[in-house]
C-alpha positions in Angstrom: 35.0 -42.2 80.2 33.0 -43.6 77.3 33.5 -46.2 74.6 32.0 -45.9 71.1 31.4 -49.0 69.0 30.7 -48.7 65.3 29.1 -51.6 63.3 29.2 -51.1 59.6 30.3 -54.6 58.5 28.9 -58.1 58.8 32.1 -59.5 60.4 34.0 -56.6 62.1 33.4 -53.5 64.2 35.5 -50.6 65.4 35.9 -49.4 69.0 36.9 -45.9 70.0 38.2 -45.4 73.6 40.1 -42.3 74.4 42.6 -42.0 71.5 42.7 -45.7 70.9 40.9 -47.1 67.8 40.7 -50.9 67.5 39.1 -53.2 65.0 37.4 -56.4 66.4 35.7 -59.5 65.1 32.0 -59.4 65.8 32.0 -62.9 67.4 34.9 -62.1 69.8 34.3 -61.2 73.5 34.4 -57.5 74.1 36.1 -55.8 77.1 34.4 -52.5 78.0 37.5 -51.1 79.9 35.2 -50.4 82.9 33.7 -47.3 81.1 30.7 -45.4 82.4 29.0 -45.1 79.1 28.8 -47.3 76.0 27.6 -45.9 72.7 26.7 -48.2 69.8 26.3 -46.9 66.2 25.1 -49.3 63.6 24.6 -49.1 59.8 24.7 -52.9 59.1 22.5 -55.2 61.2 24.3 -58.6 60.8 27.5 -57.7 62.7 25.7 -56.2 65.7 23.3 -59.2 65.9 26.4 -61.6 66.1 28.0 -59.3 68.7 25.0 -59.5 70.9 25.0 -63.3 70.8 28.7 -63.4 71.6 28.5 -60.8 74.4 25.4 -61.6 76.5 24.7 -58.9 79.1 26.8 -56.2 77.3 23.6 -54.7 75.9 22.6 -53.6 79.4 25.5 -51.3 79.5 24.7 -49.4 76.3 23.6 -45.8 77.1 23.4 -44.3 73.6 22.2 -46.0 70.5 22.4 -44.6 67.0 20.9 -46.5 64.0 21.5 -45.5 60.4 19.1 -47.2 58.0 20.5 -47.3 54.4 18.9 -45.4 51.5 18.4 -48.5 49.3 16.3 -51.3 50.6 17.6 -54.0 48.3 21.1 -53.3 46.9 24.4 -54.4 48.5 26.4 -51.6 50.1 29.4 -50.4 48.1 32.0 -51.2 50.7 33.9 -54.5 50.2 32.7 -57.4 52.2 35.0 -58.8 54.8 34.5 -62.4 53.9 33.3 -64.6 51.1 30.9 -66.3 53.4 28.6 -63.4 53.0 27.4 -65.2 49.9 25.5 -67.5 52.3 23.1 -64.6 52.9 22.0 -64.5 49.3 19.7 -66.4 47.1 20.8 -66.7 43.5 21.1 -63.2 42.1 19.0 -61.7 44.9 20.4 -58.9 47.0 21.9 -59.6 50.5 19.1 -60.2 53.0 20.8 -58.2 55.7 19.7 -55.0 53.9 16.1 -56.0 53.8 13.6 -54.9 56.5 13.5 -58.3 58.1 17.1 -58.1 59.2 16.6 -54.7 60.7 13.5 -55.9 62.5 15.4 -58.8 63.9 18.1 -56.5 65.3 15.6 -54.1 66.8 13.8 -57.0 68.5 17.1 -58.1 69.9 17.9 -54.6 71.2 14.5 -54.5 72.8 15.3 -57.5 75.0 17.7 -55.6 77.3 17.0 -56.2 81.0 18.5 -53.0 82.4 16.7 -49.6 82.4 16.3 -48.2 78.9 18.7 -46.4 76.7 19.4 -42.8 77.6 19.2 -41.7 74.0 18.2 -43.3 70.7 18.9 -41.6 67.4 17.4 -43.0 64.2 18.7 -41.8 60.8 16.7 -42.8 57.8 18.7 -42.2 54.6 17.1 -41.8 51.2 18.8 -41.5 47.8 15.8 -40.0 45.9 15.7 -36.2 46.4 12.2 -35.1 47.6 11.8 -32.6 44.7 12.5 -35.5 42.2 10.1 -37.8 44.0 7.2 -35.4 43.5 7.8 -35.4 39.7 7.7 -39.2 39.4 4.6 -40.4 37.5 1.8 -41.9 39.6 1.0 -44.5 37.0 2.9 -47.8 37.2 4.9 -48.0 34.0 6.0 -51.5 34.8 2.8 -53.3 34.2 2.8 -56.4 32.0 1.1 -54.4 29.2 4.1 -52.1 28.9 7.0 -53.7 26.9 9.4 -50.9 27.9 9.3 -50.5 31.7 10.1 -47.0 32.9 13.2 -47.1 35.2 12.0 -43.9 36.8 8.5 -45.1 37.7 7.3 -45.1 41.4 7.6 -48.9 41.6 11.2 -48.9 40.6 12.3 -45.9 42.6 10.3 -46.6 45.8 13.1 -48.7 47.2 15.4 -45.7 47.0 13.2 -43.8 49.4 14.8 -45.8 52.2 13.2 -47.4 55.2 11.5 -44.2 56.5 8.0 -45.4 55.7 8.4 -49.1 56.6 5.7 -50.1 59.0 7.5 -53.2 60.3 10.6 -51.3 61.3 8.8 -48.5 63.1 6.7 -51.0 65.0 9.9 -52.7 66.1 11.4 -49.4 67.1 8.4 -48.8 69.4 9.4 -51.8 71.4 12.7 -50.3 72.5 13.2 -49.3 76.1 14.1 -45.6 76.4 14.5 -43.7 79.7 12.4 -40.6 80.5 13.9 -37.4 81.7 15.8 -34.3 80.7 18.3 -34.9 78.0 16.8 -38.3 77.3 14.6 -39.6 74.5 14.6 -40.3 70.7 15.8 -38.1 67.8 14.6 -38.7 64.3 16.9 -37.7 61.4 16.8 -38.0 57.7 13.6 -38.9 55.8 10.7 -40.7 57.7 6.9 -40.8 57.5 4.9 -37.9 59.0 3.1 -40.0 61.7 6.2 -41.5 63.2 7.1 -38.8 65.7 3.6 -38.8 67.4 3.4 -42.6 67.2 6.8 -43.1 69.0 6.0 -40.5 71.7 2.7 -42.4 72.4 4.2 -45.9 72.4 7.5 -45.1 74.2 6.3 -42.4 76.5 9.3 -40.2 75.9 10.2 -37.0 74.1 10.8 -37.6 70.3 12.5 -34.7 68.4 12.8 -33.9 64.7 16.4 -33.3 63.6 15.5 -30.0 61.9 15.8 -26.7 63.8 12.4 -25.4 62.9 10.2 -23.7 60.3 12.3 -22.7 57.2 15.2 -24.9 58.1 16.4 -26.5 54.7 16.6 -30.0 56.2 13.1 -29.7 57.6 11.8 -28.3 54.3 13.2 -31.4 52.4 11.7 -33.7 55.0 8.3 -32.2 54.7 8.5 -32.5 50.9 9.5 -36.2 51.3 6.6 -36.8 53.7 3.9 -35.9 51.2 1.6 -38.9 50.9 2.9 -40.6 54.1 0.5 -38.9 56.5 -2.1 -41.7 56.1 0.3 -44.5 57.2 -0.9 -46.1 60.4 1.5 -48.3 62.4 
């Protein structure tokens, strides 16, 4: 039997075991029901970070890890926050820090500290809210310079944050520190929109098979990915 934990809130997470669905506070002690496999899916780093602190040793029992990085690197997610204390993670009118790269890097570093053999499988999904076709049409000149009194809201500098975390060097370096087991049916899967060198880089650093999510040449998802990757081939982790 397996248990699936889903972290998409700073203060609560959901567990799925057989037909039982339960909501838990992230700081509460978790009972794994003696299951053989534990899957963690995370789209919000703060909650899982708190869970790891409150449940030392539980990370060693995680077999499958799925991370979904949000499309927007700065804005607050649309779902309602669980508690007003989330305001403590902001500075003035600045966006919540838990959606900045530093919070994701902190989580990845915590996940890399597991003592048991590595994860069986790691899936990384990099969301992006800017369609690749639209990205190619964005002007290369920065329209937000001080000499321009009317900044262009569609300039590269304004829309770059909507490309997601798929070309973030700090995040991919932190991913490369994860421990992943070798063997048939094991390894890393890349999904969504990410830089062209990431697959080869992770295979070299982790020593495991890294797969693209697309099915092959001509697959619509792969075509969109290749369009998005234009200009990322020179990034060097």
